[in-house]
Backbone bond lengths (Angstrom), bond angles and torsions (degrees), N, CA, C in turn:
res aa  C-N    CA-C-N  psi(-1)  N-CA   C-N-CA  omega(-1)  CA-C   N-CA-C  phi
1 M - - - 1.456 - - 1.536 109.76 -
2 S 1.292 114.26 152.30 1.460 119.22 178.89 1.528 110.13 -83.45
3 R 1.308 114.45 162.57 1.460 119.72 176.20 1.528 109.65 -60.97
4 F 1.345 116.79 -41.43 1.455 119.83 178.79 1.526 110.41 -56.96
5 H 1.318 116.32 -48.77 1.473 121.07 179.20 1.527 110.43 -53.80
6 D 1.313 116.15 -49.91 1.465 120.39 -177.56 1.526 112.15 -63.43
7 Q 1.325 116.77 -35.79 1.464 120.94 -177.29 1.532 112.63 -78.44
8 I 1.328 117.40 -36.80 1.471 120.01 -175.62 1.523 111.95 -87.63
9 R 1.319 117.56 -20.41 1.461 121.24 -174.74 1.530 113.82 -52.86
10 P 1.339 120.47 -45.20 1.478 118.51 179.24 1.530 113.01 -58.90
11 S 1.311 117.50 -35.97 1.469 120.42 179.05 1.519 110.94 -69.84
12 V 1.323 116.68 -40.12 1.468 120.70 177.32 1.527 109.17 -64.47
13 E 1.325 116.24 -46.18 1.471 120.75 -179.93 1.531 111.23 -59.99
14 A 1.323 116.76 -38.66 1.469 120.41 179.24 1.530 110.50 -63.04
15 E 1.331 117.23 -41.93 1.467 120.47 178.27 1.526 111.01 -67.37
16 L 1.331 117.01 -39.49 1.466 119.83 177.62 1.525 110.78 -63.53
17 E 1.310 116.79 -39.29 1.467 120.58 177.89 1.528 110.52 -67.27
18 S 1.321 117.34 -40.46 1.465 120.28 176.72 1.523 110.46 -62.09
19 A 1.315 117.01 -39.03 1.460 121.27 177.64 1.527 110.36 -63.67
20 R 1.314 116.71 -44.63 1.458 120.98 -179.84 1.529 110.82 -59.93
21 R 1.333 115.43 -45.15 1.469 119.61 -179.64 1.526 111.58 -65.43
22 A 1.325 117.06 -42.89 1.466 120.39 179.99 1.533 110.61 -62.29
23 E 1.320 116.80 -43.56 1.460 118.98 179.61 1.526 110.62 -66.26
24 E 1.312 115.81 -38.69 1.470 120.29 177.59 1.525 111.25 -59.72
25 L 1.332 116.16 -33.22 1.462 121.51 178.52 1.532 112.51 -84.44
26 G 1.325 115.91 1.70 1.462 119.81 178.03 1.512 115.14 88.40
27 D 1.315 117.84 10.91 1.459 121.47 -178.60 1.531 109.72 -104.29
28 A 1.329 115.42 79.25 1.463 121.69 -176.00 1.525 112.57 -63.03
29 D 1.327 117.69 -36.46 1.469 120.39 -178.25 1.521 111.50 -66.68
30 T 1.331 117.02 -44.19 1.463 119.99 176.78 1.519 109.98 -64.35
31 A 1.309 116.82 -39.61 1.464 120.52 178.20 1.528 110.00 -57.73
32 F 1.325 117.08 -45.17 1.461 118.89 -178.36 1.518 111.43 -68.38
33 R 1.316 118.12 -35.68 1.474 120.09 176.46 1.530 110.38 -61.36
34 C 1.324 117.15 -38.40 1.470 120.59 176.20 1.523 110.66 -65.47
35 L 1.327 116.84 -38.58 1.468 120.48 176.92 1.531 110.59 -64.53
36 E 1.316 116.55 -38.53 1.466 119.83 177.29 1.530 110.63 -63.47
37 R 1.309 117.11 -40.57 1.465 120.78 177.68 1.532 110.29 -64.60
38 A 1.318 116.53 -41.84 1.465 120.48 177.07 1.528 109.89 -60.33
39 H 1.328 116.40 -39.08 1.459 120.99 179.16 1.520 111.32 -62.51
40 V 1.307 116.68 -48.41 1.469 120.49 -179.87 1.529 109.90 -58.92
41 L 1.316 116.79 -43.51 1.465 120.64 -178.42 1.527 112.29 -66.23
42 G 1.308 117.41 -42.48 1.456 119.91 -170.44 1.508 116.64 -99.17
43 Q 1.316 118.83 2.59 1.449 119.43 -170.90 1.526 115.00 -68.31
44 S 1.304 119.75 -11.77 1.466 120.85 176.59 1.521 112.45 -88.07
45 S 1.306 117.70 -5.94 1.461 123.03 177.00 1.528 108.09 -107.74
46 T 1.313 117.67 120.49 1.462 120.35 -178.74 1.528 111.16 -54.64
47 R 1.304 115.94 -46.65 1.468 119.59 -177.07 1.530 111.90 -63.53
48 L 1.331 117.00 -48.27 1.464 120.22 -178.80 1.530 111.04 -68.72
49 H 1.323 116.49 -40.84 1.463 121.19 -179.25 1.531 109.79 -59.96
50 T 1.317 116.40 -48.19 1.460 121.15 179.51 1.523 110.92 -63.79
51 R 1.323 115.92 -42.66 1.470 119.67 179.80 1.518 111.84 -60.88
52 V 1.326 117.24 -44.74 1.465 120.05 -179.38 1.531 110.31 -62.23
53 H 1.326 117.69 -42.15 1.467 118.55 177.54 1.525 111.17 -64.92
54 W 1.318 117.71 -35.93 1.470 120.94 176.29 1.531 110.05 -61.52
55 V 1.333 116.31 -44.27 1.469 120.42 178.91 1.523 109.83 -65.87
56 M 1.329 117.56 -38.60 1.473 120.72 176.08 1.529 110.70 -62.41
57 L 1.326 117.21 -40.18 1.462 121.12 177.81 1.531 110.27 -62.05
58 R 1.295 117.23 -46.40 1.463 120.76 179.28 1.527 110.90 -62.94
59 W 1.337 117.05 -40.10 1.466 121.59 176.60 1.538 109.24 -59.15
60 A 1.346 116.95 -47.98 1.460 121.28 -178.20 1.527 111.01 -60.54
61 L 1.314 117.11 -39.95 1.465 120.16 178.73 1.532 110.90 -66.27
62 R 1.324 116.99 -43.63 1.473 119.61 178.82 1.521 111.76 -63.62
63 Q 1.313 116.41 -34.38 1.471 121.40 -178.59 1.536 111.86 -87.24
64 R 1.305 116.26 -1.59 1.476 122.58 -178.81 1.534 111.60 57.01
65 R 1.305 114.74 45.73 1.466 121.25 177.74 1.526 107.70 -107.32
66 G 1.320 114.21 87.61 1.456 121.62 -173.25 1.513 114.81 -58.51
67 N 1.323 117.09 -43.68 1.462 120.67 -179.84 1.531 110.51 -61.43
68 E 1.326 115.95 -42.71 1.464 120.23 178.70 1.524 110.37 -65.37
69 A 1.316 117.36 -40.64 1.472 121.05 -179.17 1.530 110.62 -62.85
70 V 1.321 117.15 -45.41 1.467 120.45 179.41 1.530 109.97 -61.84
71 G 1.324 116.26 -44.88 1.461 120.42 178.42 1.515 112.15 -61.55
72 Q 1.316 116.42 -38.82 1.468 119.55 -179.79 1.526 111.90 -70.01
73 L 1.324 118.02 -31.48 1.477 119.57 174.91 1.528 109.63 -58.51
74 F 1.318 116.24 -47.32 1.460 121.62 177.06 1.534 110.50 -59.91
75 R 1.315 116.24 -45.19 1.455 120.60 -175.89 1.530 112.89 -69.67
76 V 1.326 118.08 -34.08 1.469 120.26 175.31 1.528 109.11 -59.53
77 L 1.318 116.41 -48.06 1.466 120.83 -179.78 1.530 111.50 -64.23
78 A 1.316 116.34 -43.25 1.462 119.93 179.48 1.526 111.28 -64.58
79 A 1.319 117.10 -43.62 1.465 120.09 -179.89 1.525 111.01 -62.06
80 A 1.324 116.22 -40.77 1.459 120.68 -178.01 1.522 112.53 -68.26
81 T 1.329 117.21 -28.27 1.465 119.52 -174.26 1.524 114.88 -109.57
82 K 1.302 118.42 -19.58 1.468 120.36 -173.87 1.528 114.30 -108.38
83 T 1.309 117.49 -24.92 1.467 120.05 -175.34 1.520 111.55 -59.93
84 V 1.312 117.08 -40.39 1.464 121.41 -178.07 1.531 111.71 -57.04
85 F 1.325 116.95 -26.63 1.457 121.48 179.42 1.530 112.43 -91.59
86 G 1.326 116.44 1.33 1.461 120.80 -179.59 1.512 113.22 79.47
87 W 1.330 117.12 15.71 1.464 121.49 -178.01 1.523 109.80 -86.16
88 V 1.311 115.88 67.92 1.463 121.39 177.73 1.526 108.56 -131.31
89 P 1.313 117.21 138.48 1.466 120.12 177.03 1.531 109.24 -80.67
90 H 1.303 116.01 108.98 1.460 122.43 -175.93 1.527 111.17 -49.69
91 G 1.321 116.04 128.22 1.453 122.10 174.59 1.510 115.43 83.63
92 N 1.324 118.17 -8.55 1.465 121.03 -178.89 1.525 109.47 -59.04
93 T 1.316 116.72 136.55 1.467 120.78 -174.43 1.522 114.24 -84.34
94 G 1.333 118.69 -8.78 1.445 121.24 168.70 1.511 118.43 89.69
95 G 1.306 119.09 -7.82 1.461 121.08 178.54 1.519 111.50 -91.49
96 V 1.331 116.81 166.69 1.468 120.10 -177.45 1.523 113.48 -73.55
97 A 1.304 118.52 -12.64 1.460 120.76 177.51 1.532 111.18 -67.50
98 V 1.331 115.72 -16.09 1.464 122.46 -179.74 1.522 107.50 -120.58
99 G 1.316 117.49 136.85 1.460 120.50 177.31 1.517 111.20 -54.16
100 A 1.314 116.71 140.56 1.463 122.48 -174.49 1.525 113.16 -61.97
101 F 1.315 117.88 -22.87 1.467 120.29 -175.89 1.528 113.21 -112.14
102 R 1.334 116.30 11.31 1.471 120.91 -176.29 1.531 111.31 -86.70
103 P 1.342 117.68 116.51 1.473 119.13 173.87 1.527 109.24 -69.67
104 M 1.319 114.95 150.78 1.459 120.52 -178.72 1.526 109.62 -138.38
105 A 1.325 115.80 159.72 1.458 120.47 174.85 1.526 108.81 -68.20
106 V 1.320 115.52 141.57 1.460 121.43 179.15 1.525 108.17 -96.25
107 P 1.330 117.89 129.71 1.464 119.13 176.29 1.535 109.98 -55.74
108 P 1.334 117.01 140.29 1.470 120.42 -175.07 1.530 114.32 -53.20
109 E 1.342 117.93 -39.53 1.464 119.06 -178.17 1.524 111.81 -67.43
110 L 1.325 117.16 -31.79 1.468 120.26 176.51 1.524 110.29 -76.45
111 Q 1.332 117.22 -37.98 1.464 120.41 178.94 1.526 110.34 -61.99
112 R 1.323 117.87 -38.37 1.476 120.21 177.73 1.524 110.71 -61.30
113 L 1.327 117.11 -41.77 1.470 120.77 178.91 1.536 111.07 -65.90
114 I 1.322 116.82 -41.44 1.468 121.76 178.89 1.531 109.81 -64.22
115 D 1.328 116.36 -46.75 1.473 119.94 179.72 1.523 110.79 -60.83
116 A 1.315 117.59 -43.33 1.475 120.89 179.68 1.526 110.81 -63.43
117 A 1.325 117.48 -36.39 1.467 120.87 -179.64 1.521 111.85 -71.05
118 H 1.326 117.24 -25.08 1.460 121.19 178.67 1.532 112.54 -82.45
119 R 1.313 117.82 -12.51 1.488 120.43 -178.68 1.487 111.35 -76.36
């Protein structure tokens, strides 16, 4: 694993746990926002990037959101094969509501965590 992976993983895990709790409480929208944050944080790590898309796929299936599930199937494969080459749109939140290759602004609190993990 890379140093970045090791440094950012706790932040990604925290967002995944927040998503799990929100969904458990019946708040699917908040859960997905947490998954999007996890995606932004972990997208430079092949393992974390792929894992977050896998969790997004499972979320979409549980919520019966077919369009999201189909999009996540594509994104799981892309994350697993393209991240290692750096082919990720910086800041992209990872859901189908946003184009898969569209870079986006990173919220300042997430950018601070990403920058710290790269040090």
